[in-house]
C-alpha positions as CSV (number, residue, x, y, z in Angstrom):
1,M,76.4,60.2,117.9
2,K,78.8,61.6,120.6
3,A,80.5,65.0,121.3
4,A,83.7,66.3,122.9
5,I,83.4,69.7,124.5
6,M,86.6,71.6,124.7
7,A,86.6,73.1,128.1
8,G,90.3,73.6,129.1
9,G,90.7,77.2,128.2
10,V,92.3,79.5,130.7
11,G,90.6,82.7,129.0
12,S,93.5,85.0,129.6
13,R,91.9,87.7,127.3
14,L,88.8,87.6,129.5
15,R,90.8,88.4,132.7
16,P,89.8,89.4,135.4
17,L,86.6,87.5,134.7
18,T,88.6,84.2,134.5
19,C,91.0,84.7,137.4
20,N,89.0,82.4,139.7
21,I,86.9,80.3,137.2
22,P,87.7,78.5,133.8
23,K,86.3,80.3,130.7
24,P,83.4,77.8,130.1
25,M,82.0,78.9,133.6
26,V,81.9,82.5,132.7
27,S,78.3,83.7,133.3
28,V,76.3,84.6,130.2
29,A,72.7,85.8,131.0
30,N,73.2,84.4,134.5
31,R,74.1,80.9,133.4
32,P,77.6,79.3,132.7
33,V,78.1,79.6,129.0
34,M,79.0,75.9,128.7
35,E,75.3,75.2,129.7
36,Y,74.1,76.6,126.4
37,T,76.6,74.2,124.6
38,V,75.3,71.2,126.4
39,E,71.7,72.3,125.6
40,L,72.6,72.7,121.9
41,L,74.0,69.1,121.7
42,K,71.0,67.7,123.5
43,K,68.6,69.5,121.2
44,Y,70.1,67.6,118.2
45,G,69.9,64.3,120.0
46,I,73.6,64.1,121.2
47,R,73.4,63.0,124.8
48,D,76.7,61.2,125.2
49,M,79.4,63.7,125.6
50,C,82.8,64.3,127.2
51,A,84.6,67.4,128.4
52,T,88.3,67.9,128.0
53,L,89.6,70.0,131.0
54,Q,92.8,71.6,132.1
55,Y,92.4,75.0,133.9
56,L,90.5,74.7,137.2
57,P,88.8,71.4,136.2
58,N,86.9,70.9,139.4
59,K,85.0,74.0,138.8
60,I,83.3,72.4,135.9
61,K,83.1,68.9,137.3
62,E,81.3,70.2,140.4
63,H,78.7,72.2,138.5
64,F,77.9,69.6,135.7
65,G,78.5,66.4,137.6
66,D,77.7,63.4,135.5
67,G,75.2,65.4,133.4
68,S,72.1,63.8,134.6
69,R,70.7,67.2,136.0
70,F,70.9,68.4,132.3
71,G,69.5,65.2,130.8
72,V,72.8,64.1,129.3
73,N,75.8,61.8,130.1
74,I,79.2,63.5,130.7
75,R,82.7,62.1,131.1
76,Y,85.7,64.1,131.9
77,Y,89.3,64.0,130.5
78,I,91.7,66.1,132.4
79,E,95.1,67.2,131.0
80,D,98.1,67.5,133.4
81,Q,99.5,70.2,131.1
82,P,98.0,71.8,128.0
83,L,98.1,69.5,124.9
84,G,96.4,71.8,122.3
85,T,92.9,71.4,121.0
86,A,93.5,68.2,119.1
87,G,95.8,66.8,121.8
88,S,93.1,67.3,124.5
89,V,90.5,65.4,122.3
90,K,93.0,62.6,121.6
91,N,92.8,61.9,125.4
92,A,89.2,60.9,124.9
93,E,89.9,58.3,122.2
94,D,88.5,55.5,124.0
95,F,85.2,57.3,124.3
96,L,85.1,58.7,120.7
97,D,84.5,55.5,118.9
98,E,81.9,56.7,116.3
99,T,81.4,59.9,114.3
100,F,81.5,62.7,116.8
101,V,81.3,66.5,117.1
102,V,83.9,68.7,118.6
103,I,82.7,72.0,120.0
104,S,84.0,74.6,122.4
105,G,82.5,75.1,125.7
106,D,82.9,78.9,125.6
107,V,80.9,79.8,122.4
108,L,77.3,80.9,122.2
109,T,75.6,79.6,119.0
110,N,72.4,78.3,117.6
111,F,73.7,76.5,114.5
112,E,71.6,73.6,113.1
113,L,73.9,70.7,113.8
114,D,71.7,68.3,112.0
115,K,72.2,70.0,108.7
116,A,76.1,70.1,109.3
117,L,75.9,66.3,110.0
118,E,73.9,65.7,106.8
119,Y,76.5,67.6,104.8
120,H,79.2,65.7,106.5
121,K,77.7,62.5,105.4
122,S,76.7,63.5,101.9
123,K,80.5,64.4,101.2
124,N,81.8,61.2,102.8
125,S,84.2,63.6,104.6
126,L,86.8,62.6,107.1
127,V,86.6,66.1,108.7
128,T,83.9,68.7,108.3
129,I,84.7,72.2,109.7
130,V,81.7,74.3,110.4
131,L,82.3,77.8,109.0
132,T,80.6,81.2,109.4
133,R,81.4,84.7,108.1
134,V,82.5,87.5,110.4
135,P,83.4,91.1,109.8
136,V,86.8,91.1,111.4
137,P,88.5,87.7,111.1
138,L,91.8,88.3,112.9
139,E,91.2,86.0,115.9
140,Y,90.1,83.1,113.9
141,G,91.2,80.6,111.3
142,V,90.5,82.1,107.8
143,V,89.2,79.4,105.3
144,V,88.7,79.2,101.5
145,T,86.7,76.3,99.9
146,D,86.4,75.3,96.3
147,E,83.0,75.1,94.5
148,N,82.4,71.6,96.0
149,G,83.0,72.9,99.5
150,R,86.4,71.2,99.8
151,I,88.8,73.3,101.9
152,I,91.8,74.5,99.7
153,R,93.4,77.1,102.0
154,F,93.5,77.7,105.7
155,L,95.4,80.3,107.9
156,E,95.3,80.5,111.6
157,K,94.8,84.0,113.2
158,P,96.1,86.1,110.3
159,S,97.4,89.7,110.4
160,W,95.4,92.2,108.4
161,S,97.9,92.0,105.5
162,E,97.2,88.1,105.3
163,V,93.4,88.3,105.4
164,F,92.0,86.7,102.3
165,S,88.5,86.0,103.2
166,D,85.8,86.8,106.0
167,T,84.9,83.0,106.1
168,V,86.3,81.6,109.4
169,N,86.6,78.4,111.4
170,T,84.1,78.3,114.2
171,G,85.9,75.7,116.2
172,I,83.0,73.2,115.6
173,Y,84.1,70.0,113.8
174,I,82.4,66.8,112.7
175,L,85.1,64.1,112.7
176,E,85.3,60.4,111.9
177,P,87.1,58.5,114.7
178,E,90.0,57.4,112.5
179,V,91.2,61.1,112.4
180,L,92.5,60.5,115.9
181,N,95.1,58.1,114.4
182,Y,96.9,61.3,113.0
183,I,97.4,62.6,116.5
184,E,100.3,61.4,118.7
185,K,99.0,60.9,122.3
186,G,100.5,63.1,124.9
187,R,102.0,65.5,122.4
188,V,100.9,69.2,122.0
189,F,98.8,69.1,118.9
190,D,96.2,71.7,117.5
191,F,93.5,71.2,115.1
192,S,93.9,74.3,113.1
193,K,97.8,74.7,113.2
194,D,98.7,71.0,113.0
195,L,96.1,68.5,112.1
196,F,94.2,70.2,109.4
197,P,97.3,71.4,107.5
198,L,98.5,67.8,107.7
199,L,95.2,66.3,106.3
200,L,95.1,68.9,103.5
201,Q,98.8,68.1,102.6
202,Q,98.0,64.4,102.4
203,G,94.9,65.1,100.2
204,K,92.3,63.8,102.8
205,P,88.7,64.8,102.4
206,V,88.3,67.9,104.5
207,Y,85.2,70.0,103.8
208,G,83.8,73.3,105.0
209,Y,80.1,73.7,105.9
210,I,79.0,77.4,106.0
211,A,76.4,77.5,108.7
212,D,73.5,80.0,109.0
213,G,72.7,81.4,112.4
214,Y,74.3,83.1,115.4
215,W,77.9,82.4,116.5
216,C,79.8,84.3,119.1
217,D,83.2,83.3,120.4
218,I,83.4,84.8,123.8
219,G,87.1,85.6,123.5
220,N,87.5,89.0,125.1
221,I,85.4,91.5,127.1
222,Q,84.1,93.3,124.1
223,Q,82.7,90.1,122.6
224,Y,81.4,89.0,126.1
225,M,79.4,92.2,126.5
226,G,78.2,92.1,122.9
227,C,76.6,88.6,123.3
228,H,74.5,90.0,126.1
229,R,73.2,92.7,123.9
230,D,72.5,90.1,121.3
231,I,70.5,88.0,123.7
232,L,68.5,91.0,125.0
233,M,67.7,92.2,121.5
234,G,66.7,88.8,120.2
235,S,69.5,88.3,117.8
236,V,69.9,84.8,119.4
237,Q,67.3,82.8,121.4
238,V,68.5,81.1,124.5
239,N,66.7,79.4,127.5
240,L,66.8,81.9,130.2
241,K,66.3,80.7,133.8
242,E,64.2,83.9,134.5
243,K,60.6,84.2,133.4
244,A,59.2,86.9,131.2
245,W,57.9,89.7,133.4
246,R,56.7,91.8,130.6
247,P,57.8,91.9,126.9
248,G,61.6,92.5,126.9
249,V,62.0,92.1,130.5
250,W,63.0,88.7,132.3
251,M,62.9,88.4,136.1
252,G,63.8,85.7,138.6
253,D,61.9,84.7,141.8
254,N,61.8,86.9,145.0
255,V,62.8,90.2,143.3
256,K,62.0,93.3,145.4
257,I,61.7,96.7,143.8
258,G,61.5,99.9,145.7
259,E,59.2,102.8,145.1
260,G,60.0,105.1,142.3
261,S,62.4,102.6,140.6
262,V,62.2,102.2,136.8
263,I,63.0,98.9,134.9
264,S,63.5,99.7,131.2
265,D,62.9,97.2,128.4
266,Y,65.6,94.7,127.5
267,V,66.7,93.8,131.0
268,I,67.4,90.5,132.9
269,I,67.1,90.4,136.6
270,G,68.1,87.2,138.6
271,D,66.6,85.7,141.7
272,N,66.6,87.3,145.2
273,V,67.6,90.7,143.9
274,R,66.8,93.7,146.0
275,I,66.4,97.0,144.2
276,G,66.0,100.3,146.4
277,K,64.0,103.4,145.7
278,N,64.3,105.7,142.7
279,V,66.7,103.3,141.0
280,L,67.0,103.1,137.2
281,I,67.8,99.8,135.6
282,D,68.3,100.9,132.0
283,S,68.2,98.8,128.8
284,G,70.9,96.3,128.1
285,T,71.5,95.4,131.7
286,V,71.8,91.9,133.2
287,I,71.6,91.6,137.0
288,G,72.7,88.3,138.6
289,D,71.2,86.5,141.7
290,D,71.4,87.9,145.1
291,V,72.4,91.4,144.1
292,V,71.5,94.4,146.1
293,I,71.2,97.8,144.5
294,E,70.5,100.7,146.9
295,D,68.5,104.0,146.5
296,N,69.0,106.6,143.8
297,T,71.5,104.5,141.8
298,T,71.5,104.2,138.0
299,V,72.6,101.0,136.1
300,K,72.9,101.4,132.3
301,K,74.0,98.6,129.9
302,A,75.9,96.8,132.6
303,V,76.5,93.2,133.5
304,V,76.5,92.5,137.3
305,W,77.3,89.0,138.6
306,S,75.8,87.3,141.6
307,N,76.0,88.4,145.3
308,S,77.3,92.0,144.4
309,Y,76.4,95.1,146.2
310,I,75.9,98.6,144.8
311,G,75.4,101.4,147.3
312,R,73.4,104.6,147.2
313,N,73.8,107.3,144.5
314,C,76.0,105.3,142.3
315,E,76.3,105.4,138.5
316,I,77.2,102.2,136.7
317,R,77.5,102.7,132.9
318,A,78.3,99.8,130.5
319,S,80.6,98.2,133.2
320,L,81.0,94.6,134.3
321,L,81.0,93.7,137.9
322,C,82.1,90.1,138.8
323,H,81.1,88.0,141.9
324,R,80.7,89.6,145.3
325,V,81.9,93.0,144.2
326,Q,81.0,95.9,146.7
327,L,80.6,99.4,145.5
328,K,80.0,101.8,148.3
329,D,77.9,105.0,148.2
330,K,78.5,107.6,145.4
331,T,80.9,105.5,143.4
332,C,81.1,105.6,139.6
333,A,82.1,102.9,137.1
334,F,82.2,104.1,133.6
335,E,82.2,102.5,130.1
336,H,84.1,99.2,129.6
337,S,85.5,99.0,133.0
338,V,85.7,95.6,134.7
339,I,85.8,94.9,138.4
340,G,87.0,91.5,139.6
341,D,85.6,89.2,142.2
342,D,85.6,90.2,145.9
343,T,86.8,93.7,145.2
344,L,85.8,96.6,147.6
345,V,85.4,100.0,146.0
346,K,85.0,102.6,148.8
347,E,82.8,105.8,149.0
348,G,83.0,108.3,146.4
349,S,85.5,106.6,144.2
350,I,85.5,106.8,140.3
351,I,86.5,103.9,138.0
352,K,87.5,105.5,134.7
353,P,86.4,104.0,131.3
354,G,88.1,100.9,130.2
355,I,89.9,100.3,133.6
356,K,90.2,96.6,134.8
357,I,90.5,95.8,138.4
358,W,91.7,92.3,139.4
359,P,90.1,90.2,142.2
360,Q,90.2,91.0,145.9
361,K,91.5,94.6,145.6
362,V,90.5,97.6,147.8
363,I,90.0,101.0,146.2
364,E,90.3,103.6,148.9
365,Q,87.8,106.3,149.5
366,E,87.3,109.0,146.9
367,S,90.0,107.4,144.6
368,V,90.1,108.2,140.9
369,V,91.3,105.0,139.2
370,F,93.1,106.0,135.9
371,S,95.1,102.8,135.3
372,D,94.4,99.2,135.7
373,V,94.8,97.6,139.3
374,V,96.3,94.2,138.8
375,W,99.3,92.2,140.1
376,G,101.0,93.6,137.0
377,S,99.0,95.6,134.4
378,Q,96.8,95.2,131.2
379,Y,97.2,97.0,128.0
380,K,95.5,97.3,124.7
381,K,94.8,94.2,122.8
382,N,96.8,95.1,119.7
383,L,100.1,96.0,121.4
384,F,102.2,95.5,118.3
385,G,101.9,97.4,115.0
386,Y,103.8,97.0,111.8
387,D,107.0,98.2,113.4
388,G,107.1,97.2,117.0
389,I,105.2,98.9,119.9
390,A,104.4,102.4,119.1
391,G,102.7,105.2,121.0
392,Q,102.9,108.7,122.4
393,V,105.5,109.2,125.1
394,N,104.1,109.6,128.6
395,I,100.6,108.8,127.4
396,D,100.7,105.4,125.6
397,I,104.3,104.6,126.4
398,T,105.1,105.6,130.0
399,P,108.0,104.7,132.3
400,E,105.4,102.5,134.2
401,F,104.6,100.6,131.0
402,C,108.2,100.2,130.1
403,A,109.1,98.7,133.5
404,R,106.2,96.2,133.2
405,L,107.2,95.5,129.7
406,G,110.7,94.7,131.0
407,S,109.3,92.4,133.7
408,A,107.3,90.5,131.0
409,L,110.1,90.2,128.3
410,P,111.9,87.2,129.8
411,C,108.9,85.1,128.9
412,V,109.9,85.4,125.3
413,L,113.6,86.3,125.4
414,K,114.7,84.3,128.3
415,D,118.1,85.5,129.6
416,H,120.9,87.7,128.3
417,I,119.1,90.6,126.8
418,G,120.6,93.7,125.2
419,V,119.0,97.2,125.5
420,S,119.8,100.4,123.5
421,C,118.1,103.6,122.4
422,D,118.6,106.6,120.1
423,D,120.0,109.9,121.3
424,F,116.7,111.6,122.3
425,V,116.1,112.2,125.9
426,Q,112.7,110.6,125.8
427,S,114.2,107.4,124.6
428,Q,116.8,107.6,127.4
429,M,114.1,107.9,130.0
430,L,112.1,104.9,128.7
431,K,115.3,102.8,128.5
432,K,116.0,103.4,132.1
433,A,112.5,102.2,133.1
434,L,112.8,99.1,130.8
435,I,116.1,98.0,132.4
436,S,114.7,98.3,135.9
437,G,111.9,95.9,134.8
438,L,114.2,93.5,133.3
439,M,116.5,93.6,136.4
440,S,113.5,92.7,138.7
441,T,113.3,89.3,136.9
442,G,117.0,88.4,137.6
443,V,118.1,88.2,133.9
444,R,121.4,89.6,132.8
445,V,121.1,92.8,131.1
446,Y,123.6,94.4,128.6
447,D,123.3,98.2,128.2
448,F,124.7,99.3,124.8
449,G,123.9,103.0,125.4
450,T,123.1,105.2,122.4
451,M,123.0,103.5,119.1
452,I,120.9,103.1,115.9
453,L,118.8,100.1,115.5
454,P,120.9,98.3,112.8
455,M,123.8,98.3,115.4
456,M,121.6,96.7,117.9
457,R,120.6,94.0,115.4
458,S,124.4,93.3,114.8
459,A,125.3,93.3,118.5
460,V,122.7,90.7,119.3
461,R,124.7,88.3,117.1
462,D,128.2,89.4,118.0
463,Y,127.5,88.9,121.7
464,G,125.3,85.8,121.4
465,L,122.3,87.4,123.1
466,N,118.9,85.8,123.3
467,G,117.3,89.0,122.2
468,A,117.3,92.7,122.6
469,V,115.2,95.9,122.9
470,H,115.8,99.2,121.0
471,I,113.8,102.4,121.8
472,K,113.6,105.1,119.1
473,R,111.7,108.2,118.5
474,V,109.9,108.6,115.2
475,N,108.0,111.4,113.4
476,D,108.1,113.9,116.2
477,D,109.2,114.4,119.7
478,K,105.9,112.8,121.0
479,T,106.0,109.3,119.4
480,S,108.3,106.4,120.3
481,V,108.6,102.9,119.0
482,I,109.9,99.9,121.0
483,D,111.5,97.3,118.8
484,I,112.0,93.7,120.3
485,L,114.6,91.6,118.6
486,D,115.2,87.8,118.7
487,S,118.5,85.9,118.8
488,K,119.0,86.6,115.0
489,G,118.5,90.4,115.3
490,C,115.1,90.1,113.7
491,N,111.9,91.6,115.2
492,I,110.2,88.9,117.2
493,D,107.6,86.8,115.3
494,K,103.8,86.9,115.7
495,D,103.7,84.0,118.1
496,K,106.2,85.7,120.5
497,E,104.2,88.9,120.2
498,R,101.1,87.1,121.2
499,K,102.8,85.4,124.0
500,L,104.2,88.7,125.3
501,E,100.7,90.4,125.0
502,N,99.3,87.5,127.1
503,A,101.9,88.0,129.7
504,L,101.2,91.7,130.0
505,N,97.4,90.9,130.0
506,Q,97.7,88.3,132.8
507,G,100.2,90.4,134.8
508,D,101.7,87.7,136.9
509,F,105.4,88.3,136.2
510,K,108.1,86.1,137.7
511,R,110.0,88.5,140.1
512,C,113.3,87.3,141.5
513,G,114.6,87.4,145.1
514,S,116.4,90.6,146.0
515,E,119.6,88.5,146.2
516,D,119.3,87.5,142.6
517,I,119.2,90.9,141.1
518,K,122.2,91.3,138.8
519,N,124.3,94.4,137.9
520,V,123.8,95.7,134.4
521,D,126.8,95.0,132.0
522,V,127.6,98.4,130.2
523,I,129.0,97.8,126.7
524,P,130.9,100.9,125.7
525,A,131.5,102.2,122.2
526,Y,129.9,99.3,120.2
527,D,129.0,101.8,117.5
528,R,132.7,102.2,116.8
529,I,133.1,98.5,116.5
530,Y,130.2,98.3,114.2
531,M,131.5,101.0,111.9
532,V,134.8,99.3,111.7
533,K,133.1,96.1,110.7
534,L,131.1,97.9,108.0
535,L,134.1,99.5,106.5
536,N,136.0,96.3,106.6
537,A,133.1,94.7,104.6
538,I,133.6,96.9,101.6
539,D,136.6,98.1,99.5
540,A,137.0,101.5,101.2
541,S,140.1,102.3,99.1
542,S,138.0,102.4,95.9
543,L,135.8,105.0,97.6
544,R,138.8,107.1,98.6
545,R,140.1,107.0,95.1
546,R,136.8,108.1,93.7
547,H,136.4,111.2,96.0
548,F,132.6,111.1,96.0
549,T,130.8,114.4,96.6
550,V,127.7,113.8,98.9
551,S,125.0,115.8,100.4
552,F,122.7,114.4,103.1
553,E,119.9,115.2,105.6
554,T,119.0,113.5,108.9
555,S,117.0,114.5,112.0
556,S,119.4,113.1,114.6
557,E,122.7,114.8,115.7
558,Y,124.1,111.4,116.5
559,M,123.4,110.1,113.1
560,R,124.9,113.3,111.6
561,R,128.2,112.8,113.5
562,L,128.3,109.1,112.7
563,L,127.8,109.8,108.9
564,A,130.3,112.6,108.9
565,G,133.0,110.4,110.3
566,M,132.4,107.5,108.0
567,L,132.3,109.7,104.9
568,N,135.4,111.5,105.9
569,Y,137.1,108.0,106.3
570,C,136.0,107.1,102.9
571,G,137.4,110.3,101.3
572,C,134.0,111.8,100.5
573,I,133.4,115.5,100.4
574,V,130.2,116.7,102.0
575,S,128.6,119.6,99.9
576,D,125.3,121.1,99.4
577,N,124.8,119.6,96.0
578,G,126.6,116.2,95.8
579,E,126.6,113.7,93.1
580,I,125.0,111.3,95.6
581,N,122.1,113.1,97.5
582,F,120.3,111.2,100.3
583,Y,118.3,111.3,103.5
584,I,118.7,108.8,106.4
585,D,116.2,108.6,109.2
586,S,117.3,109.1,112.8
587,N,117.6,105.4,113.4
588,G,119.6,104.4,110.3
589,E,117.0,102.1,108.9
590,I,115.6,104.1,105.9
591,L,117.7,105.5,103.0
592,G,115.9,108.0,100.7
593,L,118.0,108.3,97.6
594,K,117.5,111.1,95.0
595,G,117.8,110.3,91.4
596,P,119.4,112.6,88.8
597,D,116.1,114.5,88.5
598,G,116.2,115.4,92.2
599,K,113.1,113.1,93.0
600,V,113.4,110.5,95.8
601,L,113.5,107.0,94.2
602,S,110.4,104.9,94.8
603,E,110.4,101.9,97.1
604,E,110.0,99.5,94.1
605,T,113.1,101.1,92.4
606,M,114.9,100.7,95.7
607,I,114.0,97.0,95.8
608,A,115.4,96.7,92.3
609,L,118.5,98.5,93.3
610,R,119.1,96.4,96.4
611,S,118.6,93.3,94.3
612,Y,121.0,94.5,91.7
613,L,123.7,95.2,94.4
614,A,123.1,91.8,96.0
615,L,123.7,90.2,92.6
616,Q,127.1,91.8,92.3
617,G,128.8,89.7,94.9
618,P,130.3,86.2,94.5
619,G,127.6,84.4,96.5
620,T,124.8,82.2,94.9
621,E,122.1,82.7,97.6
622,P,118.6,83.4,96.5
623,I,117.4,87.0,96.2
624,V,114.5,87.7,98.6
625,I,111.9,90.2,97.5
626,P,108.3,91.0,98.8
627,V,105.3,89.5,97.0
628,N,104.1,92.8,95.8
629,S,107.3,93.6,93.8
630,P,107.4,94.3,90.1
631,D,107.8,91.1,87.9
632,A,110.8,92.8,86.2
633,I,112.9,92.4,89.3
634,C,112.3,88.7,89.3
635,E,113.3,88.5,85.6
636,M,116.5,90.5,86.3
637,V,117.5,88.0,89.1
638,K,116.6,85.0,87.1
639,S,118.8,86.3,84.1
640,K,121.7,86.0,86.5
641,N,120.9,82.4,87.3
642,R,119.8,83.2,90.8
643,E,116.6,82.0,92.5
644,V,113.9,84.3,93.7
645,I,112.2,83.8,97.0
646,Y,109.1,85.9,97.6
647,T,108.2,87.0,101.1
648,K,105.2,88.6,102.9
649,T,105.4,92.3,103.4
650,A,105.3,92.1,107.1
651,L,108.7,92.9,108.7
652,Q,109.1,89.7,110.6
653,D,108.5,87.5,107.4
654,W,110.8,89.7,105.4
655,M,113.6,89.5,108.0
656,G,113.2,85.8,108.6
657,K,113.5,84.9,104.9
658,L,116.6,87.2,104.5
659,R,118.3,85.6,107.6
660,D,117.4,82.0,106.6
661,N,119.0,82.5,103.2
662,E,122.2,84.1,104.4
663,T,125.4,82.2,103.2
664,D,128.0,84.8,104.1
665,I,127.5,87.0,107.2
666,K,131.0,88.6,107.0
667,G,130.2,91.0,104.2
668,I,127.1,93.2,103.6
669,T,124.2,91.0,103.3
670,Q,120.7,91.4,101.8
671,F,119.5,91.8,105.3
672,D,121.9,94.7,105.7
673,L,120.8,96.2,102.3
674,R,117.2,96.2,103.4
675,F,117.3,97.1,107.1
676,D,120.5,99.1,107.5
677,A,120.6,102.4,105.6
678,V,124.4,103.0,106.2
679,S,125.3,99.5,104.8
680,F,123.1,100.3,101.8
681,L,124.9,103.6,101.2
682,L,128.4,102.0,101.4
683,K,127.5,99.2,99.2
684,L,126.1,101.6,96.6
685,M,129.0,103.8,96.6
686,E,131.4,100.9,96.4
687,T,129.6,99.5,93.3
688,I,129.5,102.8,91.5
689,A,133.3,103.2,92.3
690,K,134.3,99.8,91.1
691,E,132.3,100.0,87.9
692,G,133.5,103.5,87.2
693,I,130.1,104.9,86.5
694,T,127.7,107.5,87.9
695,L,124.6,106.9,90.0
696,A,122.6,107.9,86.9
697,E,124.4,105.3,84.7
698,L,123.8,102.6,87.5
699,L,120.1,103.3,87.5
700,T,119.9,102.7,83.8
701,K,121.0,99.2,84.5
702,L,117.9,98.5,86.6
703,P,114.9,96.8,84.7
704,A,112.2,99.1,83.5
705,F,108.6,98.8,84.8
706,Y,105.5,100.7,85.2
707,F,104.1,100.5,88.8
708,D,101.4,102.3,90.7
709,K,100.0,102.0,94.2
710,K,97.2,103.6,96.2
711,T,95.8,103.3,99.6
712,V,91.9,103.3,100.0
713,Y,89.7,103.5,103.1
714,C,88.1,100.2,104.0
715,S,86.4,99.8,107.4
716,W,87.8,97.2,109.6
717,D,84.7,95.0,109.5
718,A,84.5,95.0,105.7
719,K,88.1,93.9,105.0
720,G,87.6,90.2,105.1
721,R,84.5,90.5,103.0
722,V,86.4,92.5,100.4
723,M,89.3,89.9,100.2
724,R,86.8,87.0,99.8
725,S,84.8,88.9,97.2
726,L,88.0,89.5,95.2
727,L,88.9,85.9,95.4
728,E,85.4,84.5,94.5
729,E,84.2,87.1,92.0
730,I,87.4,88.0,90.2
731,H,89.1,84.6,90.6
732,G,92.3,86.1,91.9
733,D,95.4,84.1,92.1
734,E,96.4,82.6,95.4
735,E,99.4,84.3,96.9
736,I,101.3,84.0,100.1
737,E,99.6,87.2,101.1
738,G,96.8,89.3,99.8
739,V,95.0,88.7,96.5
740,K,96.8,89.2,93.0
741,I,94.7,89.5,90.0
742,R,96.4,89.0,86.6
743,H,95.3,90.9,83.5
744,D,96.5,90.6,79.9
745,K,98.8,93.6,80.2
746,G,99.7,93.7,83.9
747,W,98.3,92.7,87.4
748,A,96.9,94.2,90.5
749,M,97.3,93.2,94.1
750,V,95.2,94.1,97.1
751,L,96.5,93.9,100.7
752,P,94.7,94.9,103.8
753,D,96.6,97.4,105.8
754,P,97.5,95.9,109.2
755,D,97.4,99.2,111.3
756,R,94.6,101.2,109.6
757,P,91.1,100.8,108.3
758,A,92.4,100.7,104.7
759,C,93.6,98.4,101.8
760,K,96.7,98.9,99.7
761,V,96.3,98.4,96.0
762,Y,99.4,97.8,93.9
763,A,99.4,97.5,90.1
764,Q,101.9,96.7,87.3
765,G,101.1,97.5,83.7
766,Y,102.6,97.8,80.3
767,T,102.3,101.5,80.4
768,E,102.2,103.9,83.4
769,E,98.6,104.9,82.3
770,Y,97.5,101.2,82.4
771,A,99.0,100.7,85.9
772,R,97.0,103.6,87.1
773,E,93.8,102.3,85.5
774,L,94.2,99.0,87.4
775,T,94.7,100.7,90.8
776,D,91.7,103.0,90.1
777,M,89.6,99.9,89.1
778,Y,90.3,98.1,92.4
779,V,90.1,101.2,94.5
780,Q,86.5,101.7,93.2
781,K,85.9,98.0,93.7
782,I,86.9,98.1,97.3
783,K,84.9,101.3,97.9
784,S,81.8,99.6,96.4
785,L,82.2,96.5,98.5
786,D,82.8,98.5,101.6
787,S,79.7,100.6,100.8
788,D,77.7,97.5,100.4
789,K,78.8,96.3,103.9
790,K,77.6,99.6,105.4
791,K,74.1,99.2,103.8
792,E,73.6,95.7,105.4
């Protein structure tokens, strides 16, 4: 049997660890992590193996050679450019002429590969995916198997709202050689995204084997540090090159320890380490070869790579020091800070928690480092939430951040980018910083000034832009949201979000020469053009004949002026108690409409109302509604001989489905009804005027339904387990998102919240009481499952 080790990863989320080495060469317990992979394969009799390389390939070739030093035979296959996981293995097709294992060179595991192989043979499988269960499955491919172990559902790197299990793909596969026939040589092709869905679609035998044991994908700094704790605490057994010095402490050769120094339990110290007097090496610490630690220094829960120097009276707490780092006397590096290769930190400096310093930097004497020191910058992993990039102004979202974001944006939006913001001064400040970052890359920038977000969505299409950015204030004067739009005026998709996050993490933005910086094109008064377009899209004369009385609220003075002008043009009279009473948020996205009883209509009623309005036009396009909508809306649509298309609740999916099914972009579309509150209001008033009815009478035309929804706390690491349990124990229906469980007199649906440690429960019942009973039932079920997780 043979093996292919995938070792071409750049490891961008591990930077600065991987700035100078490929990910499989990252040191884990003082050995390159790929050494553990080679040893695992050898343990189960696999000695013939190849490694697929792409990023800094010579680093791996020089270390492993032909494999003889490790008792194996290794060949190398190098990609000129990334070909994806499956494409890289296809390169080794001439070598992989029998059943073979594919495994990543950057995971730490003790899975029993012989049992997985036996399972593969017993199922006569073409592909067997080795699976495991993890608390937080967002970074992996989530998998569901039937009772025979055959894979029936697979989703790569889901958002929380898409999580339906905690059983994930470990990236370890057992394959028959004929599977390579499905991969085109030289083409970018991925196992999870391309090959496995293709095989499932064709009904090929693809099975999942749930392995027992330890598995850690060293994908980010947190996971990297965590695997060291697991090794030290015995959660996984590995062959350390150091010898047991006493129980819980491993030490290399020629280690010198000064008088008064203390070495706590659960510590690894490499060869040729010199430790001065009165030093504390506390539990959870790994010290590499040839490290010097001077007198009176404390090192706690840290990982220090080889040839580093730590001076006198230093404090190192849960930090990571890469190769040849020099910390001079009285320096401090606090929790989760990372210092790259060949960096010099001078006397008395303080590295604050969570700070990352790229290689070959110099931190001047007595500096206090509050932000990352890179050739760009690095930010939190989950940059995007449900609605764009959100954070507190001048804390999370600063002018510096916006400038760097602008420098990174061309990697996903290319050239010709629009920029706008609302009328708050905080947004104006951030917009100027964003524009400066965009200009530094040489792209052409179009400044639309002050607008609401729906206007920017429209301007993208009118001006043929490749994308746009809109900055808005929400909730209060401290929080801002940055929306990034694609060429259709939709929020960019998840792939572009990840690509942008990676660009920010890596920090190597493409600056242009000073001669290539372009002037900003200022676009004046697009809001007037937009309002004329909207008024031309409806029968404004019918509104003027009706003389609506309206009352409204909004928190934006700009929005107030815009509404006042539009309503005046339509012959509406603004009063304190109008026949139409509504609220519009400051960005013109959300319309809160009050019914005859004075209560704001529920979101489900608004979905029904938007669907009704969309059905009144002459078009025949499908009606798009989210998957958690009441069934009565679907029945209403079908009664008009129109197709229903369900969408996920995520904004990007909803927007994409609406844009893809547009047939007439001249009038007010379903997209406008959902994401443009002013368009919705105008279409509502036009329909009421044309039908000669009141709002109350219009609402009686909507289908009746009983609906309830609740949000229940659910810890992050229990969400995947909750969804899997609902699928397995309650036999929930498979949906495009979440889990729906049908009952005789209704249904319930559970969706993990993408931004909070919570799940959302929706229910429809034949009565209001029964709908509440269903939500209560599943709220309690989720609480119970979460409680079970905490007891483990």
